[in-house]
N, C-alpha and C positions, 0 to 999 in steps of 0.2 A: 373506481374501484379500489380499494387496499389489494396489492399485492399478495398472496399468501407466502406465509414465514416456509423457509424451509424446515421438513422435519427432520433436525440432525438428532433426533432421542437412541434411546438404547441408555437413557439416565443421564445423568449431569456427563458432562465434559470428562476426560479423563485425567489424571493428573496429569500434565508435561514438565512436570521438575521444575528446576530451577527459573528463572526468566530469559530467555537470552540476549533481551537488549533490556538496562531500566536505564532512567532519569530520572535523575537525582537532582532538586532544587535547581531546574532549567532557568535560567534567568538570561533575556537579552534586551539592551536598549537600542535605540537610534537617535542618537541625540536626546532632545526632552521625551521622546516620546517611550515609553515602557510597553514593548512587545508582548512579553513574556514573562511572568514572577513566580519564581518558585516554584516551578514546573514540576510531580512527581508521574512518572508511568513506568509501567512493567509491561514487558511484549513478550509472551508465550510463542512459543514454538506449536503448531498444528491448529492456529486459532485464527481466525479473520479479528481483528480489534477494529472496529469504528472509530474515526476522528470526528467528532459531530461539532459545531460551533457557529456561530452566526458571521456572516461579513466582517471581518476586521477584528476577530475572537483568538486569529494566530495561530490557526492550525498551519499555514504559507512556513510561517516564519518555524514555527516545530519543524516540521519537515526537511524544510533547508540545514535544522542545526544537525540534522539526525545525516542526511545527504553530503554535509563538509561546505556546502555552500556559505553558511551564516556557523561563527564560531560562538559560542554560547560566551555572556559576561561571568557569570558565575556557574555553579553547577557541575555534575557529571556526569559523564555517558557511562556507564559499564555494560560492557561485552563479555557475555562469556562469562561473567562473573570476574573482571577484568578492566580496570579504567583504562577509557581507550582516549586515544588522540585524534579524533577525527579535524583537520583543519583545510581540509581539499576532498573534492568525491573521490580522487585517489584511494583517499585513504580508507573511505566507505569502502568503497568497491574492494579494497583489497581486502576488507572485513567480511562480505558479502553480505555488502549491501547494497541492494538496487533501488533505482526510484523511476518511476514512468510516469511522466509528470503530463500536466493536462495537454499540453502543445506536439507530448511526443517525442519532440527531438527528431522524427524522421525525415528525410531526406526525397523529398518524391523522385531525383531525377536520377536516384540510383533504384537498384531491384531488392528485393528481401535480403538476398545474401548478402548483397554489401551493405546495407542497413544493418544487420543483425551482427557485421565483425568489421563495422568503420570504427578506425582508430585502432583495429587488434586484430589486423589482417595477420591470418597466417602465412608464412614463408617457406620456402623448399628454395635453400641457393639464393639466388639472387630474383626469383619468381615467384608470385604468389601462387599459394595452394591450394587451388578451386576447388581441387576434388574433395580433399580436405573441409573445406567447410561449405561445401556444399551438403555434404553426407552431416554434419554435426548441426546445418540448418533442419537441412529433412527430417533428421534423427527428433530434433529439440521441439518441433513442430508436432509429428506423429505422436509425441510422447503428451502434448497438450491437446492430442485429440484435435486439431486446430486443421479443418479438412478442406475449408471452403476454398482454400486458395488456388488456382489453375496452375501455378508453378511457380519454386522457389525464384525463377528467374524473372519473375512479373514485376513491373516497376511496380513499386508503391504509392506512384499515383494513379494508378489503375483501381485500387481497393477501396472495398467502401470501407466506410468508419469503424466496422465493425471489425472490419481484415486488419486494420493497422493498428488497432489498438491489440488485436491478440499478436502484430507482430511485436510489440512495442513489449508486451508482456515476457515475449520467448525470447526476443532477446534478450529481458533483465536475468531471466531464470538459464541462460545460456552459459550465464559464469558462475556457475553452482553456486550460484547465491544464497541463503540463507532465509535472508529478509526480505521481503516485496515490500515500499510504498509505491501505493495508486493515488493519484491526483486526479479524484473525478473522473472516473477510468467509463461511465457511461453516460457522459454528458452530450449532448446535442446525439446520441442516438436513437434509432429507431428501437420498435419492439423486439426484433429477431434478433437483432445486434445488441441491443443488452443483454437480452437470455443469455447469446452466444458469450458474450465478456463475463456473467454474474458467476454462468458453470466454468469458465476457468479461474475467476477469484479463490473460489471455493475447493476447486481441483489444488492449487497451488496449497492450500492449509492442507488438505485431505493427503497431500505429499509431506506433509510433514515439514513444511516451512512457516516462517514467522510474516503474517501478510499484515500491515493495516491499509485502512484502506479510507481516503479523504472522500465524503460527499454530501451533498443536500439533499439528494433523492432518498427520501426517508423509508419509502418501498423499496429500496433496493440496499441499504443497510440493514432491514427487517427480513431479507430475503438471504442474506449471505453471513452476515457476521455475528459470531458466537459474543461478543462484550463492544459497550460503545464506551470509549471517552470524551468527554463531553467540557470543549474549552468556553469561555466567557472573558473578555476583558484581559486575554491574556495568563488567566488560571486555570489550572485544572479542577471542576468543579465537581464532577462526580464519573467514575469507573464500575461500572456495573454490567455483571452479566446480561445478557438478552434478553435471560426469561423474567429480567426484574424490571424491564421498560418498557413504556407502549411509547406512541407517537408524542402523544401529550406530554406526558413526563420528560421525553426530550426536548420540547419545546420551552417548557416550561424550566429544565434547568438554563436551556441556551439564553432564556430571555432575562433568569430572574435570580439564576445563578440557586435554584431549589425547588423540591415541587413538595407535594406533601399530598400527591395522588401514591397512591398505591397499585402494583397488579396482584396482590397475594402473597407476593415474596420475601423474604425476610434476609438479612444480612447484606444492606446495599453497603457502599462503599463512597458513600457524597465526603467530600472532605470540609 
């Protein structure tokens, strides 16, 4: 049975001002393969933007262009109103863009604190500042209401899938990020763990971050997203508020690039 959509009522979404991130004409080729073609997308703060598309639609390439793994062949990335040069993940991180990939990039042999500060360890003199890192890790987990871990010194290998995802998200927001991208955050999770992660995704947006969630799970998308962007064969075919979408419309857009169905709302943004 379809999961109920979250009541984000109180009327239409508030005006969030200019978009934090704007993609304009993003094009990416790999030899003879055209992965992205002239993709436009605005990402506002305080909202969850779901990125949907079939396998091979270009979702992974797009988020890797934003996160600095790939450099677009054409187009511009506008960050906070200014053209951004993102040629490396460090460039993205310096702006406040953090990506939680599906493999989570956590080290099983390290504990939660060590994972959250991996590559960004704090030092005092010549020694690691363990107390400072422990306090920051604990405060971040507490602020996100992550309460199920036994200890912040618990090895990541001992965590459940939902707990691991929570730690990866906490690691992303620890560094004063403003935009968090999550790639299939609920893949392979059970019902309770999925609930925990979706609550965390929603909480990030409610705290004023911009959030993009890549997901094949339409139940999860309709549970937490404020808007859906649909890619098909490397082109952005629609960007619509969640109220103007249903599952069948999304499927139509993913498979044919258009839909004649309506939810009764107007003002769609089909391209």
